[in-house]
Structures are given as C-alpha cells and as structure tokens.
mmCIF file of the N, C-alpha and C atoms, coordinates in Angstrom:
data_MODEL
# 
_entry.id   MODEL 
# 
loop_
_atom_site.group_PDB 
_atom_site.id 
_atom_site.type_symbol 
_atom_site.label_atom_id 
_atom_site.label_alt_id 
_atom_site.label_comp_id 
_atom_site.label_asym_id 
_atom_site.label_entity_id 
_atom_site.label_seq_id 
_atom_site.pdbx_PDB_ins_code 
_atom_site.Cartn_x 
_atom_site.Cartn_y 
_atom_site.Cartn_z 
_atom_site.occupancy 
_atom_site.B_iso_or_equiv 
_atom_site.pdbx_formal_charge 
_atom_site.auth_seq_id 
_atom_site.auth_comp_id 
_atom_site.auth_asym_id 
_atom_site.auth_atom_id 
_atom_site.pdbx_PDB_model_num 
ATOM 1   N N  . MET A 1 1  ? 77.440  57.451 172.223 1.00 0.00 ? 1  MET A N  1 
ATOM 2   C CA . MET A 1 1  ? 77.004  58.239 171.311 1.00 0.00 ? 1  MET A CA 1 
ATOM 3   C C  . MET A 1 1  ? 77.101  59.315 171.871 1.00 0.00 ? 1  MET A C  1 
ATOM 4   N N  . VAL A 1 2  ? 76.426  59.557 172.859 1.00 0.00 ? 2  VAL A N  1 
ATOM 5   C CA . VAL A 1 2  ? 76.045  60.582 173.766 1.00 0.00 ? 2  VAL A CA 1 
ATOM 6   C C  . VAL A 1 2  ? 77.239  61.447 174.002 1.00 0.00 ? 2  VAL A C  1 
ATOM 7   N N  . SER A 1 3  ? 78.188  60.632 174.303 1.00 0.00 ? 3  SER A N  1 
ATOM 8   C CA . SER A 1 3  ? 79.664  60.710 174.528 1.00 0.00 ? 3  SER A CA 1 
ATOM 9   C C  . SER A 1 3  ? 80.275  61.858 173.615 1.00 0.00 ? 3  SER A C  1 
ATOM 10  N N  . LEU A 1 4  ? 79.796  61.950 172.317 1.00 0.00 ? 4  LEU A N  1 
ATOM 11  C CA . LEU A 1 4  ? 80.495  62.529 171.051 1.00 0.00 ? 4  LEU A CA 1 
ATOM 12  C C  . LEU A 1 4  ? 79.804  63.862 170.725 1.00 0.00 ? 4  LEU A C  1 
ATOM 13  N N  . GLY A 1 5  ? 78.409  63.399 170.973 1.00 0.00 ? 5  GLY A N  1 
ATOM 14  C CA . GLY A 1 5  ? 76.775  64.599 171.000 1.00 0.00 ? 5  GLY A CA 1 
ATOM 15  C C  . GLY A 1 5  ? 77.548  65.515 172.055 1.00 0.00 ? 5  GLY A C  1 
ATOM 16  N N  . VAL A 1 6  ? 77.931  65.261 173.306 1.00 0.00 ? 6  VAL A N  1 
ATOM 17  C CA . VAL A 1 6  ? 78.311  66.050 174.337 1.00 0.00 ? 6  VAL A CA 1 
ATOM 18  C C  . VAL A 1 6  ? 79.396  66.652 174.284 1.00 0.00 ? 6  VAL A C  1 
ATOM 19  N N  . VAL A 1 7  ? 81.122  65.638 174.455 1.00 0.00 ? 7  VAL A N  1 
ATOM 20  C CA . VAL A 1 7  ? 82.357  65.829 174.049 1.00 0.00 ? 7  VAL A CA 1 
ATOM 21  C C  . VAL A 1 7  ? 82.745  67.244 172.967 1.00 0.00 ? 7  VAL A C  1 
ATOM 22  N N  . VAL A 1 8  ? 82.373  66.634 171.624 1.00 0.00 ? 8  VAL A N  1 
ATOM 23  C CA . VAL A 1 8  ? 82.574  67.427 170.260 1.00 0.00 ? 8  VAL A CA 1 
ATOM 24  C C  . VAL A 1 8  ? 82.175  68.565 170.184 1.00 0.00 ? 8  VAL A C  1 
ATOM 25  N N  . PRO A 1 9  ? 80.907  69.416 171.089 1.00 0.00 ? 9  PRO A N  1 
ATOM 26  C CA . PRO A 1 9  ? 80.831  70.548 170.816 1.00 0.00 ? 9  PRO A CA 1 
ATOM 27  C C  . PRO A 1 9  ? 81.385  71.388 172.392 1.00 0.00 ? 9  PRO A C  1 
ATOM 28  N N  . VAL A 1 10 ? 81.791  70.938 172.822 1.00 0.00 ? 10 VAL A N  1 
ATOM 29  C CA . VAL A 1 10 ? 82.041  71.331 174.472 1.00 0.00 ? 10 VAL A CA 1 
ATOM 30  C C  . VAL A 1 10 ? 83.641  71.608 173.843 1.00 0.00 ? 10 VAL A C  1 
ATOM 31  N N  . ILE A 1 11 ? 84.502  70.406 172.848 1.00 0.00 ? 11 ILE A N  1 
ATOM 32  C CA . ILE A 1 11 ? 85.741  71.020 172.399 1.00 0.00 ? 11 ILE A CA 1 
ATOM 33  C C  . ILE A 1 11 ? 85.865  72.337 171.755 1.00 0.00 ? 11 ILE A C  1 
ATOM 34  N N  . ALA A 1 12 ? 84.538  71.988 171.109 1.00 0.00 ? 12 ALA A N  1 
ATOM 35  C CA . ALA A 1 12 ? 84.699  72.887 169.767 1.00 0.00 ? 12 ALA A CA 1 
ATOM 36  C C  . ALA A 1 12 ? 84.625  74.674 170.549 1.00 0.00 ? 12 ALA A C  1 
ATOM 37  N N  . GLY A 1 13 ? 83.673  74.978 171.450 1.00 0.00 ? 13 GLY A N  1 
ATOM 38  C CA . GLY A 1 13 ? 83.059  75.408 171.794 1.00 0.00 ? 13 GLY A CA 1 
ATOM 39  C C  . GLY A 1 13 ? 84.259  76.687 172.701 1.00 0.00 ? 13 GLY A C  1 
ATOM 40  N N  . LEU A 1 14 ? 85.041  75.236 173.679 1.00 0.00 ? 14 LEU A N  1 
ATOM 41  C CA . LEU A 1 14 ? 86.083  76.032 173.937 1.00 0.00 ? 14 LEU A CA 1 
ATOM 42  C C  . LEU A 1 14 ? 87.288  76.713 173.748 1.00 0.00 ? 14 LEU A C  1 
ATOM 43  N N  . SER A 1 15 ? 87.657  76.088 172.543 1.00 0.00 ? 15 SER A N  1 
ATOM 44  C CA . SER A 1 15 ? 88.225  76.335 172.020 1.00 0.00 ? 15 SER A CA 1 
ATOM 45  C C  . SER A 1 15 ? 88.012  77.692 170.780 1.00 0.00 ? 15 SER A C  1 
ATOM 46  N N  . TYR A 1 16 ? 87.178  78.043 170.291 1.00 0.00 ? 16 TYR A N  1 
ATOM 47  C CA . TYR A 1 16 ? 86.653  79.056 170.305 1.00 0.00 ? 16 TYR A CA 1 
ATOM 48  C C  . TYR A 1 16 ? 87.264  80.667 171.229 1.00 0.00 ? 16 TYR A C  1 
ATOM 49  N N  . TYR A 1 17 ? 86.177  80.098 172.416 1.00 0.00 ? 17 TYR A N  1 
ATOM 50  C CA . TYR A 1 17 ? 86.478  81.172 173.643 1.00 0.00 ? 17 TYR A CA 1 
ATOM 51  C C  . TYR A 1 17 ? 87.652  80.943 173.971 1.00 0.00 ? 17 TYR A C  1 
ATOM 52  N N  . ILE A 1 18 ? 88.878  79.888 173.777 1.00 0.00 ? 18 ILE A N  1 
ATOM 53  C CA . ILE A 1 18 ? 90.408  80.471 173.716 1.00 0.00 ? 18 ILE A CA 1 
ATOM 54  C C  . ILE A 1 18 ? 91.097  81.142 172.871 1.00 0.00 ? 18 ILE A C  1 
ATOM 55  N N  . PHE A 1 19 ? 90.373  80.945 172.037 1.00 0.00 ? 19 PHE A N  1 
ATOM 56  C CA . PHE A 1 19 ? 91.220  81.311 170.325 1.00 0.00 ? 19 PHE A CA 1 
ATOM 57  C C  . PHE A 1 19 ? 90.877  82.939 170.840 1.00 0.00 ? 19 PHE A C  1 
ATOM 58  N N  . SER A 1 20 ? 89.318  83.111 170.929 1.00 0.00 ? 20 SER A N  1 
ATOM 59  C CA . SER A 1 20 ? 89.156  84.196 170.598 1.00 0.00 ? 20 SER A CA 1 
ATOM 60  C C  . SER A 1 20 ? 89.247  85.448 171.725 1.00 0.00 ? 20 SER A C  1 
ATOM 61  N N  . ASN A 1 21 ? 89.735  85.245 172.943 1.00 0.00 ? 21 ASN A N  1 
ATOM 62  C CA . ASN A 1 21 ? 90.671  85.685 173.829 1.00 0.00 ? 21 ASN A CA 1 
ATOM 63  C C  . ASN A 1 21 ? 91.559  85.814 173.612 1.00 0.00 ? 21 ASN A C  1 
ATOM 64  N N  . LYS A 1 22 ? 92.253  85.948 173.300 1.00 0.00 ? 22 LYS A N  1 
ATOM 65  C CA . LYS A 1 22 ? 94.164  85.452 173.193 1.00 0.00 ? 22 LYS A CA 1 
ATOM 66  C C  . LYS A 1 22 ? 94.212  87.136 172.558 1.00 0.00 ? 22 LYS A C  1 
ATOM 67  N N  . GLU A 1 23 ? 94.940  87.569 173.310 1.00 0.00 ? 23 GLU A N  1 
ATOM 68  C CA . GLU A 1 23 ? 95.748  89.049 172.698 1.00 0.00 ? 23 GLU A CA 1 
ATOM 69  C C  . GLU A 1 23 ? 96.855  88.767 171.844 1.00 0.00 ? 23 GLU A C  1 
ATOM 70  N N  . GLU A 1 24 ? 95.848  89.517 170.783 1.00 0.00 ? 24 GLU A N  1 
ATOM 71  C CA . GLU A 1 24 ? 97.538  89.928 169.548 1.00 0.00 ? 24 GLU A CA 1 
ATOM 72  C C  . GLU A 1 24 ? 98.857  90.143 169.750 1.00 0.00 ? 24 GLU A C  1 
ATOM 73  N N  . GLU A 1 25 ? 99.202  91.033 170.967 1.00 0.00 ? 25 GLU A N  1 
ATOM 74  C CA . GLU A 1 25 ? 100.184 91.169 170.786 1.00 0.00 ? 25 GLU A CA 1 
ATOM 75  C C  . GLU A 1 25 ? 100.429 90.608 172.425 1.00 0.00 ? 25 GLU A C  1 
ATOM 76  N N  . GLU A 1 26 ? 101.497 89.785 172.137 1.00 0.00 ? 26 GLU A N  1 
ATOM 77  C CA . GLU A 1 26 ? 101.935 89.629 173.666 1.00 0.00 ? 26 GLU A CA 1 
ATOM 78  C C  . GLU A 1 26 ? 102.521 89.820 174.209 1.00 0.00 ? 26 GLU A C  1 
ATOM 79  N N  . ASP A 1 27 ? 102.697 90.626 175.722 1.00 0.00 ? 27 ASP A N  1 
ATOM 80  C CA . ASP A 1 27 ? 104.068 90.888 176.021 1.00 0.00 ? 27 ASP A CA 1 
ATOM 81  C C  . ASP A 1 27 ? 105.305 90.411 176.085 1.00 0.00 ? 27 ASP A C  1 
ATOM 82  N N  . GLU A 1 28 ? 106.366 91.487 175.861 1.00 0.00 ? 28 GLU A N  1 
ATOM 83  C CA . GLU A 1 28 ? 107.666 90.595 175.796 1.00 0.00 ? 28 GLU A CA 1 
ATOM 84  C C  . GLU A 1 28 ? 108.469 90.454 176.663 1.00 0.00 ? 28 GLU A C  1 
ATOM 85  N N  . THR A 1 29 ? 108.881 89.299 177.222 1.00 0.00 ? 29 THR A N  1 
ATOM 86  C CA . THR A 1 29 ? 109.195 89.141 178.399 1.00 0.00 ? 29 THR A CA 1 
ATOM 87  C C  . THR A 1 29 ? 111.201 89.711 178.054 1.00 0.00 ? 29 THR A C  1 
ATOM 88  N N  . LYS A 1 30 ? 111.461 89.805 179.061 1.00 0.00 ? 30 LYS A N  1 
ATOM 89  C CA . LYS A 1 30 ? 112.698 90.706 179.997 1.00 0.00 ? 30 LYS A CA 1 
ATOM 90  C C  . LYS A 1 30 ? 113.596 89.497 179.275 1.00 0.00 ? 30 LYS A C  1 
ATOM 91  N N  . PHE A 1 31 ? 114.609 89.351 178.188 1.00 0.00 ? 31 PHE A N  1 
ATOM 92  C CA . PHE A 1 31 ? 115.308 88.559 178.415 1.00 0.00 ? 31 PHE A CA 1 
ATOM 93  C C  . PHE A 1 31 ? 116.923 88.527 178.818 1.00 0.00 ? 31 PHE A C  1 
ATOM 94  N N  . ILE A 1 32 ? 117.303 87.536 179.916 1.00 0.00 ? 32 ILE A N  1 
ATOM 95  C CA . ILE A 1 32 ? 117.857 88.120 180.922 1.00 0.00 ? 32 ILE A CA 1 
ATOM 96  C C  . ILE A 1 32 ? 119.061 86.733 180.092 1.00 0.00 ? 32 ILE A C  1 
ATOM 97  N N  . PRO A 1 33 ? 120.500 87.604 179.166 1.00 0.00 ? 33 PRO A N  1 
ATOM 98  C CA . PRO A 1 33 ? 121.762 86.198 179.150 1.00 0.00 ? 33 PRO A CA 1 
ATOM 99  C C  . PRO A 1 33 ? 122.379 85.555 180.527 1.00 0.00 ? 33 PRO A C  1 
ATOM 100 N N  . TYR A 1 34 ? 121.405 84.669 180.175 1.00 0.00 ? 34 TYR A N  1 
ATOM 101 C CA . TYR A 1 34 ? 122.405 84.196 181.133 1.00 0.00 ? 34 TYR A CA 1 
ATOM 102 C C  . TYR A 1 34 ? 123.875 83.053 180.588 1.00 0.00 ? 34 TYR A C  1 
ATOM 103 N N  . GLU A 1 35 ? 124.533 83.246 181.230 1.00 0.00 ? 35 GLU A N  1 
ATOM 104 C CA . GLU A 1 35 ? 126.241 82.937 181.135 1.00 0.00 ? 35 GLU A CA 1 
ATOM 105 C C  . GLU A 1 35 ? 126.146 81.399 180.311 1.00 0.00 ? 35 GLU A C  1 
ATOM 106 N N  . TYR A 1 36 ? 125.353 80.272 180.855 1.00 0.00 ? 36 TYR A N  1 
ATOM 107 C CA . TYR A 1 36 ? 125.104 79.173 180.326 1.00 0.00 ? 36 TYR A CA 1 
ATOM 108 C C  . TYR A 1 36 ? 124.053 79.115 179.464 1.00 0.00 ? 36 TYR A C  1 
ATOM 109 N N  . LEU A 1 37 ? 123.749 79.836 178.849 1.00 0.00 ? 37 LEU A N  1 
ATOM 110 C CA . LEU A 1 37 ? 123.069 79.806 177.471 1.00 0.00 ? 37 LEU A CA 1 
ATOM 111 C C  . LEU A 1 37 ? 123.754 80.078 176.154 1.00 0.00 ? 37 LEU A C  1 
ATOM 112 N N  . ASN A 1 38 ? 123.182 79.446 175.557 1.00 0.00 ? 38 ASN A N  1 
ATOM 113 C CA . ASN A 1 38 ? 123.732 79.778 174.083 1.00 0.00 ? 38 ASN A CA 1 
ATOM 114 C C  . ASN A 1 38 ? 125.294 79.194 173.906 1.00 0.00 ? 38 ASN A C  1 
ATOM 115 N N  . ILE A 1 39 ? 125.988 78.028 174.701 1.00 0.00 ? 39 ILE A N  1 
ATOM 116 C CA . ILE A 1 39 ? 127.293 78.233 174.620 1.00 0.00 ? 39 ILE A CA 1 
ATOM 117 C C  . ILE A 1 39 ? 127.462 77.077 173.575 1.00 0.00 ? 39 ILE A C  1 
ATOM 118 N N  . ARG A 1 40 ? 128.584 76.872 172.602 1.00 0.00 ? 40 ARG A N  1 
ATOM 119 C CA . ARG A 1 40 ? 128.303 76.744 171.360 1.00 0.00 ? 40 ARG A CA 1 
ATOM 120 C C  . ARG A 1 40 ? 129.821 75.819 171.827 1.00 0.00 ? 40 ARG A C  1 
ATOM 121 N N  . THR A 1 41 ? 129.998 74.573 171.369 1.00 0.00 ? 41 THR A N  1 
ATOM 122 C CA . THR A 1 41 ? 131.600 73.826 171.562 1.00 0.00 ? 41 THR A CA 1 
ATOM 123 C C  . THR A 1 41 ? 132.022 73.694 169.866 1.00 0.00 ? 41 THR A C  1 
ATOM 124 N N  . LYS A 1 42 ? 130.741 73.817 168.714 1.00 0.00 ? 42 LYS A N  1 
ATOM 125 C CA . LYS A 1 42 ? 131.263 73.615 167.494 1.00 0.00 ? 42 LYS A CA 1 
ATOM 126 C C  . LYS A 1 42 ? 129.922 74.650 167.297 1.00 0.00 ? 42 LYS A C  1 
ATOM 127 N N  . ARG A 1 43 ? 130.094 74.575 165.838 1.00 0.00 ? 43 ARG A N  1 
ATOM 128 C CA . ARG A 1 43 ? 129.289 75.557 164.775 1.00 0.00 ? 43 ARG A CA 1 
ATOM 129 C C  . ARG A 1 43 ? 128.595 74.439 164.431 1.00 0.00 ? 43 ARG A C  1 
ATOM 130 N N  . PHE A 1 44 ? 127.189 74.982 164.154 1.00 0.00 ? 44 PHE A N  1 
ATOM 131 C CA . PHE A 1 44 ? 125.784 74.202 163.865 1.00 0.00 ? 44 PHE A CA 1 
ATOM 132 C C  . PHE A 1 44 ? 126.193 73.899 162.179 1.00 0.00 ? 44 PHE A C  1 
ATOM 133 N N  . PRO A 1 45 ? 125.880 73.213 161.655 1.00 0.00 ? 45 PRO A N  1 
ATOM 134 C CA . PRO A 1 45 ? 126.164 72.744 160.493 1.00 0.00 ? 45 PRO A CA 1 
ATOM 135 C C  . PRO A 1 45 ? 125.221 73.315 158.963 1.00 0.00 ? 45 PRO A C  1 
ATOM 136 N N  . TRP A 1 46 ? 124.475 74.392 159.705 1.00 0.00 ? 46 TRP A N  1 
ATOM 137 C CA . TRP A 1 46 ? 123.589 74.936 158.817 1.00 0.00 ? 46 TRP A CA 1 
ATOM 138 C C  . TRP A 1 46 ? 123.569 76.111 159.146 1.00 0.00 ? 46 TRP A C  1 
ATOM 139 N N  . GLY A 1 47 ? 123.182 77.463 157.874 1.00 0.00 ? 47 GLY A N  1 
ATOM 140 C CA . GLY A 1 47 ? 123.392 78.664 158.428 1.00 0.00 ? 47 GLY A CA 1 
ATOM 141 C C  . GLY A 1 47 ? 124.042 79.698 158.748 1.00 0.00 ? 47 GLY A C  1 
ATOM 142 N N  . ASP A 1 48 ? 124.602 80.091 159.504 1.00 0.00 ? 48 ASP A N  1 
ATOM 143 C CA . ASP A 1 48 ? 125.724 81.074 159.688 1.00 0.00 ? 48 ASP A CA 1 
ATOM 144 C C  . ASP A 1 48 ? 126.449 80.031 160.854 1.00 0.00 ? 48 ASP A C  1 
ATOM 145 N N  . GLY A 1 49 ? 125.716 78.748 161.560 1.00 0.00 ? 49 GLY A N  1 
ATOM 146 C CA . GLY A 1 49 ? 126.432 78.189 162.232 1.00 0.00 ? 49 GLY A CA 1 
ATOM 147 C C  . GLY A 1 49 ? 126.285 78.841 164.017 1.00 0.00 ? 49 GLY A C  1 
ATOM 148 N N  . ASN A 1 50 ? 125.270 79.665 164.022 1.00 0.00 ? 50 ASN A N  1 
ATOM 149 C CA . ASN A 1 50 ? 125.232 80.168 164.817 1.00 0.00 ? 50 ASN A CA 1 
ATOM 150 C C  . ASN A 1 50 ? 123.623 79.882 165.871 1.00 0.00 ? 50 ASN A C  1 
ATOM 151 N N  . THR A 1 51 ? 122.396 79.916 164.753 1.00 0.00 ? 51 THR A N  1 
ATOM 152 C CA . THR A 1 51 ? 121.418 79.957 164.913 1.00 0.00 ? 51 THR A CA 1 
ATOM 153 C C  . THR A 1 51 ? 120.608 78.623 165.334 1.00 0.00 ? 51 THR A C  1 
ATOM 154 N N  . PRO A 1 52 ? 120.039 78.230 165.944 1.00 0.00 ? 52 PRO A N  1 
ATOM 155 C CA . PRO A 1 52 ? 119.488 76.505 166.068 1.00 0.00 ? 52 PRO A CA 1 
ATOM 156 C C  . PRO A 1 52 ? 118.331 76.267 164.687 1.00 0.00 ? 52 PRO A C  1 
ATOM 157 N N  . LEU A 1 53 ? 118.448 75.072 164.416 1.00 0.00 ? 53 LEU A N  1 
ATOM 158 C CA . LEU A 1 53 ? 117.417 74.671 163.527 1.00 0.00 ? 53 LEU A CA 1 
ATOM 159 C C  . LEU A 1 53 ? 116.306 74.890 163.144 1.00 0.00 ? 53 LEU A C  1 
ATOM 160 N N  . PHE A 1 54 ? 115.254 75.447 164.289 1.00 0.00 ? 54 PHE A N  1 
ATOM 161 C CA . PHE A 1 54 ? 114.249 75.932 164.218 1.00 0.00 ? 54 PHE A CA 1 
ATOM 162 C C  . PHE A 1 54 ? 113.915 77.137 164.950 1.00 0.00 ? 54 PHE A C  1 
ATOM 163 N N  . TYR A 1 55 ? 114.812 78.153 164.049 1.00 0.00 ? 55 TYR A N  1 
ATOM 164 C CA . TYR A 1 55 ? 114.848 79.340 164.514 1.00 0.00 ? 55 TYR A CA 1 
ATOM 165 C C  . TYR A 1 55 ? 113.949 80.491 163.744 1.00 0.00 ? 55 TYR A C  1 
ATOM 166 N N  . ASN A 1 56 ? 113.227 81.406 164.728 1.00 0.00 ? 56 ASN A N  1 
ATOM 167 C CA . ASN A 1 56 ? 112.358 82.045 164.037 1.00 0.00 ? 56 ASN A CA 1 
ATOM 168 C C  . ASN A 1 56 ? 112.813 83.705 164.899 1.00 0.00 ? 56 ASN A C  1 
ATOM 169 N N  . PRO A 1 57 ? 113.223 84.270 163.876 1.00 0.00 ? 57 PRO A N  1 
ATOM 170 C CA . PRO A 1 57 ? 113.768 85.913 163.828 1.00 0.00 ? 57 PRO A CA 1 
ATOM 171 C C  . PRO A 1 57 ? 112.389 86.701 164.719 1.00 0.00 ? 57 PRO A C  1 
ATOM 172 N N  . LYS A 1 58 ? 111.226 86.072 164.576 1.00 0.00 ? 58 LYS A N  1 
ATOM 173 C CA . LYS A 1 58 ? 110.324 87.009 165.036 1.00 0.00 ? 58 LYS A CA 1 
ATOM 174 C C  . LYS A 1 58 ? 110.233 86.929 166.738 1.00 0.00 ? 58 LYS A C  1 
ATOM 175 N N  . LYS A 1 59 ? 110.820 85.625 166.594 1.00 0.00 ? 59 LYS A N  1 
ATOM 176 C CA . LYS A 1 59 ? 110.001 85.025 168.293 1.00 0.00 ? 59 LYS A CA 1 
ATOM 177 C C  . LYS A 1 59 ? 111.518 85.030 169.004 1.00 0.00 ? 59 LYS A C  1 
ATOM 178 N N  . ASN A 1 60 ? 112.825 84.963 168.523 1.00 0.00 ? 60 ASN A N  1 
ATOM 179 C CA . ASN A 1 60 ? 113.633 84.284 169.028 1.00 0.00 ? 60 ASN A CA 1 
ATOM 180 C C  . ASN A 1 60 ? 114.606 85.271 169.522 1.00 0.00 ? 60 ASN A C  1 
ATOM 181 N N  . LYS A 1 61 ? 115.449 85.138 170.325 1.00 0.00 ? 61 LYS A N  1 
ATOM 182 C CA . LYS A 1 61 ? 116.519 86.081 170.202 1.00 0.00 ? 61 LYS A CA 1 
ATOM 183 C C  . LYS A 1 61 ? 117.743 85.884 169.403 1.00 0.00 ? 61 LYS A C  1 
ATOM 184 N N  . ILE A 1 62 ? 118.867 87.225 168.943 1.00 0.00 ? 62 ILE A N  1 
ATOM 185 C CA . ILE A 1 62 ? 119.969 86.393 168.371 1.00 0.00 ? 62 ILE A CA 1 
ATOM 186 C C  . ILE A 1 62 ? 120.844 86.059 169.363 1.00 0.00 ? 62 ILE A C  1 
ATOM 187 N N  . PRO A 1 63 ? 121.059 84.448 169.081 1.00 0.00 ? 63 PRO A N  1 
ATOM 188 C CA . PRO A 1 63 ? 122.016 84.722 170.459 1.00 0.00 ? 63 PRO A CA 1 
ATOM 189 C C  . PRO A 1 63 ? 123.451 85.550 169.547 1.00 0.00 ? 63 PRO A C  1 
ATOM 190 N N  . PRO A 1 64 ? 124.466 85.439 170.557 1.00 0.00 ? 64 PRO A N  1 
ATOM 191 C CA . PRO A 1 64 ? 124.502 85.509 171.884 1.00 0.00 ? 64 PRO A CA 1 
ATOM 192 C C  . PRO A 1 64 ? 123.743 87.352 172.052 1.00 0.00 ? 64 PRO A C  1 
ATOM 193 N N  . TYR A 1 65 ? 122.976 88.041 172.031 1.00 0.00 ? 65 TYR A N  1 
ATOM 194 C CA . TYR A 1 65 ? 122.879 89.232 171.665 1.00 0.00 ? 65 TYR A CA 1 
ATOM 195 C C  . TYR A 1 65 ? 121.079 89.626 171.956 1.00 0.00 ? 65 TYR A C  1 
ATOM 196 N N  . ASP A 1 66 ? 121.201 90.666 172.653 1.00 0.00 ? 66 ASP A N  1 
ATOM 197 C CA . ASP A 1 66 ? 119.800 91.014 173.316 1.00 0.00 ? 66 ASP A CA 1 
ATOM 198 C C  . ASP A 1 66 ? 118.928 91.752 172.417 1.00 0.00 ? 66 ASP A C  1 
ATOM 199 N N  . GLN A 1 67 ? 118.460 90.802 171.576 1.00 0.00 ? 67 GLN A N  1 
ATOM 200 C CA . GLN A 1 67 ? 117.750 91.806 170.398 1.00 0.00 ? 67 GLN A CA 1 
ATOM 201 C C  . GLN A 1 67 ? 117.258 90.689 169.509 1.00 0.00 ? 67 GLN A C  1 
ATOM 202 N N  . TYR A 1 68 ? 116.120 91.299 168.666 1.00 0.00 ? 68 TYR A N  1 
ATOM 203 C CA . TYR A 1 68 ? 115.640 90.452 167.707 1.00 0.00 ? 68 TYR A CA 1 
ATOM 204 C C  . TYR A 1 68 ? 116.282 90.604 166.459 1.00 0.00 ? 68 TYR A C  1 
ATOM 205 N N  . GLU A 1 69 ? 116.173 89.851 165.852 1.00 0.00 ? 69 GLU A N  1 
ATOM 206 C CA . GLU A 1 69 ? 116.445 90.228 163.801 1.00 0.00 ? 69 GLU A CA 1 
ATOM 207 C C  . GLU A 1 69 ? 116.012 91.257 163.384 1.00 0.00 ? 69 GLU A C  1 
ATOM 208 N N  . GLU A 1 70 ? 116.652 91.781 162.857 1.00 0.00 ? 70 GLU A N  1 
ATOM 209 C CA . GLU A 1 70 ? 116.058 93.197 161.987 1.00 0.00 ? 70 GLU A CA 1 
ATOM 210 C C  . GLU A 1 70 ? 115.204 92.224 160.608 1.00 0.00 ? 70 GLU A C  1 
ATOM 211 N N  . GLY A 1 71 ? 114.309 92.507 159.529 1.00 0.00 ? 71 GLY A N  1 
ATOM 212 C CA . GLY A 1 71 ? 113.719 92.219 158.756 1.00 0.00 ? 71 GLY A CA 1 
ATOM 213 C C  . GLY A 1 71 ? 113.244 90.676 158.548 1.00 0.00 ? 71 GLY A C  1 
ATOM 214 N N  . GLY A 1 72 ? 112.634 90.142 159.388 1.00 0.00 ? 72 GLY A N  1 
ATOM 215 C CA . GLY A 1 72 ? 112.342 89.184 159.984 1.00 0.00 ? 72 GLY A CA 1 
ATOM 216 C C  . GLY A 1 72 ? 110.423 88.965 159.760 1.00 0.00 ? 72 GLY A C  1 
ATOM 217 N N  . ASP A 1 73 ? 110.174 89.888 158.985 1.00 0.00 ? 73 ASP A N  1 
ATOM 218 C CA . ASP A 1 73 ? 108.844 89.734 158.103 1.00 0.00 ? 73 ASP A CA 1 
ATOM 219 C C  . ASP A 1 73 ? 108.048 88.367 157.743 1.00 0.00 ? 73 ASP A C  1 
ATOM 220 N N  . GLU A 1 74 ? 109.159 87.480 157.580 1.00 0.00 ? 74 GLU A N  1 
ATOM 221 C CA . GLU A 1 74 ? 109.014 86.326 156.364 1.00 0.00 ? 74 GLU A CA 1 
ATOM 222 C C  . GLU A 1 74 ? 108.482 85.387 157.219 1.00 0.00 ? 74 GLU A C  1 
ATOM 223 N N  . ALA A 1 75 ? 108.704 85.391 158.715 1.00 0.00 ? 75 ALA A N  1 
ATOM 224 C CA . ALA A 1 75 ? 108.646 84.570 159.197 1.00 0.00 ? 75 ALA A CA 1 
ATOM 225 C C  . ALA A 1 75 ? 107.132 84.771 159.834 1.00 0.00 ? 75 ALA A C  1 
ATOM 226 N N  . GLU A 1 76 ? 106.228 85.382 159.576 1.00 0.00 ? 76 GLU A N  1 
ATOM 227 C CA . GLU A 1 76 ? 105.021 85.962 160.261 1.00 0.00 ? 76 GLU A CA 1 
ATOM 228 C C  . GLU A 1 76 ? 104.383 85.105 160.572 1.00 0.00 ? 76 GLU A C  1 
ATOM 229 N N  . ASP A 1 77 ? 104.020 84.425 159.263 1.00 0.00 ? 77 ASP A N  1 
ATOM 230 C CA . ASP A 1 77 ? 102.786 83.127 159.136 1.00 0.00 ? 77 ASP A CA 1 
ATOM 231 C C  . ASP A 1 77 ? 103.308 81.954 160.374 1.00 0.00 ? 77 ASP A C  1 
ATOM 232 N N  . ASP A 1 78 ? 104.752 82.361 160.746 1.00 0.00 ? 78 ASP A N  1 
ATOM 233 C CA . ASP A 1 78 ? 105.148 80.559 161.444 1.00 0.00 ? 78 ASP A CA 1 
ATOM 234 C C  . ASP A 1 78 ? 104.851 80.927 162.654 1.00 0.00 ? 78 ASP A C  1 
ATOM 235 N N  . CYS A 1 79 ? 104.494 82.034 163.521 1.00 0.00 ? 79 CYS A N  1 
ATOM 236 C CA . CYS A 1 79 ? 104.536 82.145 164.776 1.00 0.00 ? 79 CYS A CA 1 
ATOM 237 C C  . CYS A 1 79 ? 103.306 81.615 165.572 1.00 0.00 ? 79 CYS A C  1 
# 
C-alpha cells in the first residue's frame, strides 16, 4: 500500500511536469527526400492510393513532395 501512496503521486507529478513544459510549436525538421522513401509497387486500396492508412496532413509530408498538404485543419485534434 505504501508503494501506491508514493508511486501514484510521483507519476502524476512527473506527468504534469512533462506536459506543462512541452513547447506548443515544435521545430519542423528538414525533410530529406531519400530515394528509398515512398517506393510504391502498387497503389494503396484506400484514398488516392499514394497516402498511407494513418496519414496526418498536419504532420506528414505529401509523398513524394517536400510540402505539407494545404487545408489540413480538420486533423488538428489528432496531433
């Protein structure tokens, strides 16, 4: 019982500390379009056939381009 009385508050405190100090805007890392990225031998059976199943237009670049998708506001809560 002592361990629950110590561990739970420590985890709660550390979780608060970590998430309160997180920066709102993370620096965008430079996207390097290596030639082995986004190799497609056949199209995906969903969407436009080029984007993966768990594609987030706010975080993922459009394959094979070096840009983010325009108008990706609907996925803002999924980040």
